[in-house]
Structures are given as C-alpha cells and as structure tokens.
C-alpha positions in Angstrom: 18.1 8.9 -168.5 21.2 10.4 -170.1 24.3 11.9 -168.4 25.7 15.3 -169.9 28.6 16.2 -167.9 27.5 16.4 -164.4 23.8 17.4 -165.0 21.4 14.4 -165.2 18.7 15.0 -168.1 15.6 13.1 -167.8 13.3 12.2 -170.6 9.6 13.5 -170.4 8.3 10.0 -169.7 10.7 9.6 -166.9 9.7 12.9 -165.3 6.0 11.9 -165.6 6.8 8.5 -163.9 8.7 10.6 -161.1 5.7 12.7 -160.3 3.5 9.6 -159.6 2.9 8.4 -156.2 3.7 4.9 -155.1 0.1 3.7 -155.7 -0.2 5.4 -159.2 3.2 3.9 -160.1 1.8 0.4 -159.0 -1.4 1.0 -161.1 0.7 2.1 -164.1 2.8 -1.0 -163.9 -0.3 -3.2 -163.8 -1.6 -1.5 -167.0 1.7 -2.1 -168.8 1.7 -5.9 -167.8 -1.9 -6.1 -169.3 -0.9 -4.5 -172.3 2.3 -6.6 -172.8 0.0 -9.7 -172.5 -2.4 -8.5 -175.2 -2.0 -10.9 -178.2 0.2 -9.4 -180.8 -0.9 -9.6 -184.6 1.3 -12.6 -184.8 -0.7 -14.5 -182.0 -3.9 -13.3 -183.4 -3.0 -14.9 -186.8 -2.1 -18.2 -184.8 -4.9 -18.4 -182.8 -7.6 -18.0 -185.8 -5.5 -20.4 -187.9 -5.6 -22.9 -185.3 -9.3 -22.5 -184.7 -10.1 -22.8 -188.3 -11.6 -19.4 -188.5 -9.5 -18.2 -191.4 -7.1 -19.6 -194.0 -3.5 -18.7 -194.6 -4.7 -17.0 -197.9 -7.1 -14.9 -195.7 -4.3 -14.0 -193.4 -2.2 -13.0 -196.4 -5.1 -11.0 -197.6 -5.4 -9.1 -194.2 -1.6 -8.4 -194.4 -1.9 -7.1 -197.8 -4.8 -4.7 -196.6 -2.6 -3.7 -193.6 0.2 -2.8 -196.0 -2.2 -0.9 -198.4 -3.5 1.1 -195.4 0.0 1.8 -194.0 1.1 3.1 -197.7 -1.8 5.5 -197.3 -0.7 6.6 -193.9 -3.1 4.8 -191.8 -2.2 2.0 -189.2 -4.4 -0.9 -189.1 -4.2 -3.9 -186.7 -4.5 -7.4 -187.9 -7.8 -7.5 -185.9 -9.0 -4.5 -187.6 -8.1 -5.8 -191.1 -9.9 -9.2 -190.4 -13.0 -7.4 -189.4 -12.9 -4.7 -192.2 -12.4 -7.5 -194.9 -15.3 -9.5 -193.5 -13.3 -12.7 -192.7 -14.0 -12.6 -189.0 -16.7 -10.9 -186.9 -15.9 -8.7 -183.8 -17.3 -11.4 -181.6 -14.7 -13.7 -182.9 -12.0 -11.3 -182.3 -13.1 -10.9 -178.9 -12.9 -14.5 -178.3 -9.4 -14.5 -179.8 -8.3 -11.6 -177.6 -9.7 -13.5 -174.5 -12.8 -11.2 -174.1 -11.0 -7.9 -174.6 -13.1 -5.7 -177.0 -11.9 -5.7 -180.6 -10.8 -2.5 -182.1 -13.3 -0.9 -184.3 -12.9 -1.3 -188.2 -11.1 1.6 -189.9 -12.7 4.0 -192.0 -12.6 3.6 -195.6 -12.9 6.0 -198.4 -14.0 5.2 -202.2 -12.5 2.1 -203.2 -9.7 2.2 -205.7 -11.0 -0.5 -207.9 -14.2 1.3 -208.5 -13.9 1.3 -212.2 -11.3 -1.5 -212.5 -13.7 -4.0 -214.2 -15.3 -2.9 -217.3 -19.0 -3.0 -217.2 -19.1 -2.9 -213.5 -19.0 -0.1 -210.8 -17.5 -1.4 -207.8 -19.0 0.2 -204.5 -17.6 -1.4 -201.6 -15.8 -4.5 -200.3 -18.0 -7.2 -198.9 -15.3 -9.7 -197.6 -12.3 -11.6 -198.4 -11.6 -15.3 -199.1 -8.7 -17.5 -200.1 -9.5 -17.0 -203.9 -10.1 -13.2 -203.8 -11.8 -10.3 -202.6 -15.5 -10.0 -202.9 -17.2 -6.6 -203.5 -20.6 -5.1 -204.0 -20.9 -3.9 -207.5 -23.5 -2.5 -210.1 -23.6 -4.3 -213.4 -24.0 -1.2 -215.7 -25.5 -3.0 -218.5 -28.5 -4.3 -216.5 -28.5 -1.6 -213.8 -28.6 -4.3 -211.1 -26.5 -5.0 -207.9 -24.3 -8.1 -207.9 -21.3 -9.6 -205.9 -18.1 -9.8 -207.8 -14.9 -11.7 -206.8 -11.8 -10.5 -207.9 -8.3 -12.3 -207.9 -5.8 -10.3 -205.9 -3.4 -8.4 -208.2 -0.4 -10.0 -206.6 -1.7 -13.4 -207.9 -2.9 -12.3 -211.3 0.5 -13.8 -212.7 0.3 -16.9 -210.7 -0.9 -19.5 -213.1 -1.9 -22.1 -210.3 -4.1 -19.5 -208.6 -5.5 -18.3 -211.9 -6.5 -21.9 -212.7 -8.0 -22.5 -209.4 -9.9 -19.2 -209.7 -11.2 -20.1 -213.1 -12.3 -23.6 -211.8 -14.3 -22.0 -208.8 -16.2 -19.8 -211.4 -16.8 -22.7 -213.8 -17.9 -24.9 -211.0 -20.3 -22.4 -209.8 -21.5 -21.8 -213.5 -22.3 -25.3 -214.0 -25.2 -25.4 -211.5 -28.2 -23.3 -211.3 -30.4 -24.1 -208.4 -32.2 -22.0 -205.7 -30.2 -23.3 -202.9 -26.9 -22.1 -204.8 -25.6 -19.0 -205.3 -25.7 -18.3 -208.9 -22.8 -17.4 -211.0 -23.3 -14.4 -213.5 -20.2 -13.8 -215.4 -16.5 -14.6 -215.6 -13.7 -12.6 -217.3 -10.6 -10.5 -217.3 -10.4 -6.8 -217.3 -7.4 -4.4 -217.1 -5.3 -7.4 -215.9 -7.7 -8.5 -213.1 -9.5 -11.8 -213.3 -13.1 -11.7 -212.0 -16.4 -13.6 -211.9 -19.6 -12.2 -210.7 -22.5 -13.8 -208.7 -26.1 -13.0 -207.5 -26.2 -10.7 -204.6 -27.5 -12.5 -201.6 -29.2 -10.1 -199.0 -28.7 -11.8 -195.7 -26.1 -13.2 -193.2 -24.2 -16.4 -193.3 -25.2 -19.1 -191.2 -22.0 -18.7 -189.2 -23.0 -15.1 -188.4 -26.5 -16.4 -187.2 -24.8 -18.9 -184.8 -22.4 -16.3 -183.5 -25.4 -13.9 -182.9 -27.7 -16.3 -181.3 -26.0 -19.4 -180.4 -28.1 -22.8 -180.9 -30.8 -22.5 -183.5 -34.2 -24.2 -183.1 -34.7 -27.7 -184.3 -37.2 -26.8 -187.0 -35.1 -24.1 -188.4 -31.8 -26.2 -188.3 -33.7 -29.2 -190.3 -35.1 -26.9 -192.7 -31.8 -25.1 -193.6 -30.0 -28.6 -193.7 -32.7 -29.8 -196.1 -32.1 -27.0 -198.3 -28.4 -27.4 -198.4 -28.9 -31.2 -199.2 -31.2 -30.3 -202.1 -28.4 -27.9 -203.6 -25.7 -30.3 -203.0 -27.8 -33.1 -204.6 -28.1 -30.7 -207.7 -24.3 -30.0 -207.6 -23.5 -33.8 -207.3 -26.1 -34.4 -210.3 -23.7 -32.3 -212.5 -20.5 -34.1 -211.3 -19.5 -31.7 -208.6 -18.7 -32.2 -204.8 -18.2 -29.1 -202.7 -15.5 -30.2 -200.2 -15.8 -27.2 -197.8 -19.4 -27.2 -196.5 -19.6 -25.1 -193.2 -21.7 -22.4 -191.7 -19.5 -19.6 -193.4 -20.2 -21.0 -196.8 -24.0 -21.0 -196.4 -26.1 -17.7 -196.8 -29.5 -17.1 -195.4 -31.6 -14.8 -197.3 -34.3 -12.6 -195.6 -36.9 -15.1 -196.9 -34.8 -17.8 -194.9 -33.6 -19.5 -198.2 -30.2 -21.4 -197.6 -27.8 -20.7 -200.6 -24.3 -22.5 -200.9 -21.5 -20.3 -201.8 -17.7 -20.5 -202.2 -16.9 -23.3 -204.7 -13.2 -22.6 -204.4 -12.5 -26.1 -203.2 -15.1 -27.9 -205.4 -13.9 -30.9 -207.4 -15.4 -32.2 -210.7 -15.8 -36.0 -210.1 -14.5 -36.6 -213.8 -11.2 -34.6 -213.0 -7.9 -36.6 -212.5 -7.5 -37.2 -208.7 -3.8 -37.9 -209.3 -3.4 -34.3 -209.9 -4.4 -33.4 -206.3 -1.2 -33.2 -204.0 -1.2 -36.1 -201.5 -1.3 -35.2 -197.9 -3.0 -31.9 -198.5 -6.4 -31.6 -196.7 -8.7 -29.3 -199.0 -11.3 -28.4 -196.3 -11.7 -26.3 -193.2 -10.2 -28.2 -190.3 -13.3 -27.8 -188.1 -15.5 -29.4 -190.8 -13.3 -31.8 -192.5 -14.5 -35.4 -193.1 -12.5 -38.3 -191.8 -11.5 -39.4 -195.3 -10.4 -35.9 -196.0 -8.3 -35.9 -192.8 -6.6 -39.1 -194.0 -5.7 -37.5 -197.4 -8.1 -39.7 -199.3 -7.9 -38.5 -202.9 -11.1 -40.3 -204.5 -13.8 -38.6 -202.5 -17.5 -38.7 -203.2 -20.7 -36.9 -202.3 -20.6 -38.4 -198.7 -17.8 -36.2 -197.7 -20.0 -33.3 -197.9 -22.7 -35.2 -196.0 -20.2 -35.5 -193.1 -19.4 -31.6 -193.0 -23.2 -31.1 -193.3 -23.6 -33.3 -190.2 -21.0 -31.0 -188.4 -22.9 -28.0 -189.5 -26.2 -29.4 -188.3 -24.6 -30.4 -184.9 -23.4 -26.7 -184.5 -26.7 -25.4 -185.3 -28.4 -27.5 -182.8 -25.9 -26.9 -180.0 -24.0 -23.8 -180.6 -20.9 -25.7 -180.4 -19.0 -28.0 -182.9 -18.5 -31.9 -182.1 -14.8 -31.6 -182.0 -12.6 -28.8 -180.9 -8.8 -28.8 -180.5 -6.1 -26.1 -180.3 -4.6 -26.9 -183.6 -5.6 -28.1 -187.2 -3.7 -31.4 -186.9 -5.3 -32.2 -183.7 -8.7 -31.5 -185.2 -7.8 -33.8 -188.0 -7.0 -36.6 -185.6 -10.3 -36.1 -183.7 -12.5 -36.2 -186.9 -10.6 -39.4 -188.1 -10.7 -41.4 -184.9 -12.8 -40.1 -182.1 -16.6 -40.8 -181.6 -18.6 -37.6 -181.6 -20.7 -36.7 -178.6 -24.5 -36.9 -178.9 -26.1 -33.4 -179.5 -28.5 -34.3 -176.6 -25.5 -34.1 -174.1 -25.2 -30.4 -174.8 -28.9 -29.6 -175.8 -31.3 -31.9 -174.2 -34.2 -30.3 -176.2 -33.0 -32.1 -179.4 -35.2 -34.9 -180.4 -34.1 -38.5 -180.7 -34.7 -38.8 -184.2 -32.7 -35.7 -185.1 -30.0 -37.0 -182.7 -29.9 -40.2 -184.7 -29.7 -38.1 -187.9 -26.6 -36.1 -187.0 -24.8 -39.1 -185.6 -25.4 -41.0 -188.8 -24.0 -38.2 -191.0 -20.8 -38.2 -188.5 -20.2 -41.8 -189.1 -16.4 -42.4 -189.9 -17.0 -44.7 -192.8 -18.7 -43.0 -195.9 -20.9 -45.9 -196.6 -22.5 -45.8 -193.2 -23.9 -42.4 -193.8 -26.6 -41.9 -196.7 -26.0 -43.7 -200.0 -27.9 -40.9 -201.9 -29.2 -37.3 -201.1 -32.8 -38.7 -201.6 -32.3 -40.9 -198.7 -30.9 -38.1 -196.5 -33.7 -35.8 -197.3 -36.2 -38.5 -196.4 -34.6 -38.8 -193.2 -34.7 -35.0 -192.6 -38.4 -35.0 -193.4 -38.9 -38.1 -191.1 -37.5 -36.1 -188.3 -40.2 -33.4 -188.6 -43.1 -35.8 -188.4 -45.3 -35.7 -185.4 -44.2 -38.4 -182.8 -46.7 -41.3 -182.6 -47.6 -41.7 -178.9 -47.1 -45.2 -177.5 -49.9 -47.6 -177.6 -51.5 -48.5 -174.3 
C-alpha cells in the first residue's frame, strides 16, 4: 500500500485480498505456504546430485538449456530441462519433488543444429550426458538413422574435455560386440566435435526399473549375462568401463542388452598416475569399494561389483545402499555389508542371492577371477533345482 497525501492507494493484489472472506484468506495463505515449500531449482539440483541421478556436467547442460530457452523468450524450470534433455524421467522428478507432479517438458521446434555436422541431418535431441548431447540424426550417405553425440559448444575449446570426448569415442570404437553400442564415426565439423553410434530402439534398463519395479529373476539373469559378455569383450581389448549402471544399459525391442557410454572407460595400458588422486570416476550409487577408496590401479572386477549392484536393483527394485549424499554412499559401499536381496524380495532363489552377494564382496579377489567364471555362475543359477534325496 502506498500513501499519496491523505488518500491510501491499494495495489490490485491488495484489493483482491481485502475482498476475500476469512476462510478464503486462510486457504490462500495455506496455498502460499505450500508453494513456498516447493523445492527451487537449486534444491532440485542438490537432490538429484545427492541421489546420484545426475552428474554436475548434466546439471550444467540443463542450465545451459534453460539459458538457451530464456534467450528465445521461453521460461523453463530446472525440472523441465532435466526431463526435456532425457537426463531424468518424470517419475524421478516427482520423487525429487516429494510426490508432486512434474511440470510437462516444454515444446521444442526444429533443432538449431540440424545441419551443423556435415553428412548428417540432426532431427531431435535424445538425451544429454556429461560428455555431450545425444541426438537422433540421419546419416545422409547411407540414408540411415544413427545416434550422434556432440560436444557442447562451450567446451569445444577446452582441451581436457576434447581429449576425454575423443577417448570415449575411441574406446567405443575399439570394441565391436552385439552387447555393446557400436561406434560408427568420429570427427569435427564447423568447430563441433562429434561421434556417431548405432541407434538402439528401446529403453534403458533404468527406465524399465522405474516403470515396473523389480524384474523377474529369469530376465534379470539374462540381461546380466549379456552385459557380462559385453564387458568380457571390452576387457579382452584392454578396456574397463568404470560406470556400469542401469542408465548405461539399453534394452532393445528383442531384449538384447547393449552397454553404452564409455565416457569413463579406461585403457588398462594407460598411465594410471595421470588420474587425479581422490577423484571417484563412477556414479556414487554403483561405485565399487576400490573406486570409493580412490584406488587408481583398477581391473575388470570393479565392473563386476557395479554389475552386482545393478543385478540387486533389478531383482528388488531397490539399491543395496542408499544415502543422502554421495560421500555417505561411498562410505557405505566401502565399509558396510550389503543386505541380502531375499530380505526385500523373498522370491529370489538361493543361488541367485549367493551370486549377487559374491559380486558385492568388498575385496576384488573375492568376486570372480574371470568373466567366464561369472557367466558360468549365472548359467548355474538357471539350472533346474535338484530335489533332495529321500
């Protein structure tokens, strides 16, 4: 309210407030309190980071998306940006918002990068990761659809990011296996670094778990077996993935599992001293104990542990360890005994329970020495149980 001379002048909002009866005012105040308690974009960022649902690079990509939309005259919330870029699902956003409905993703027009990469026609954005945005594109020379990852423009002059981007593409290019998303091409066009991959028609394993919860034991064992075969092939070519998790496993319409995102993969012949000590190169919810402790000289058994966490989540719909912060998750993975999957899902067989708990052993040497032994153990879980002799 303003005072001009002796005549009070009320704002429009104040006049509307004065017209409300006491009950309406009380309801209005309650509504305002609820709105003020809604997490801000900053708290959404904090929640998804602590849960391990997104990386700092992905949050920055969402912030960049917001800025681009704002420059075009459209206001987009952090929640909308995370969903629009495919970083999170609406289910995850609802959980982060405490059950409230997530805002719908904003409408998007033709993508500004449509002709940015020579030889490819970019159609739409599929998702966003720490090392770039992923798009659906048509490879004009072969008239086929592919997925193309493009390093963000603001990182195109950052030599460290360029090196990591190229390392990911070359790591994927070193392996060709039905259970690994195939690399097609790598290059630079109009100042933008890119690499193309086969287009996988189907959801990620993370999306399946979010939609359906716990998966059947048979399906879970089949998917883990396929992933183990893909990891075996990568390891035979000197690579460990270091970030195995449901979000990095795609399931085709024919139920073929394909490992994607080699952004944290490491060549076993590379110089481990080049890795910064104390930095955990993995998603907190799936990091192995040795990764949590900052061990530099990792081997293939670190991927086995992450695969064990993934299998636990498939069988139960939950992860073995949960915490409010990434650091608390690291401590749990490094020091605490995991629960039995049967405590959450009594339908899980004894053999599969033993398999999960062996994969989740703290000491790498207590897991499986080779992928062949792991695959044999998975196969054994599916053998018919012999009835006890009388």
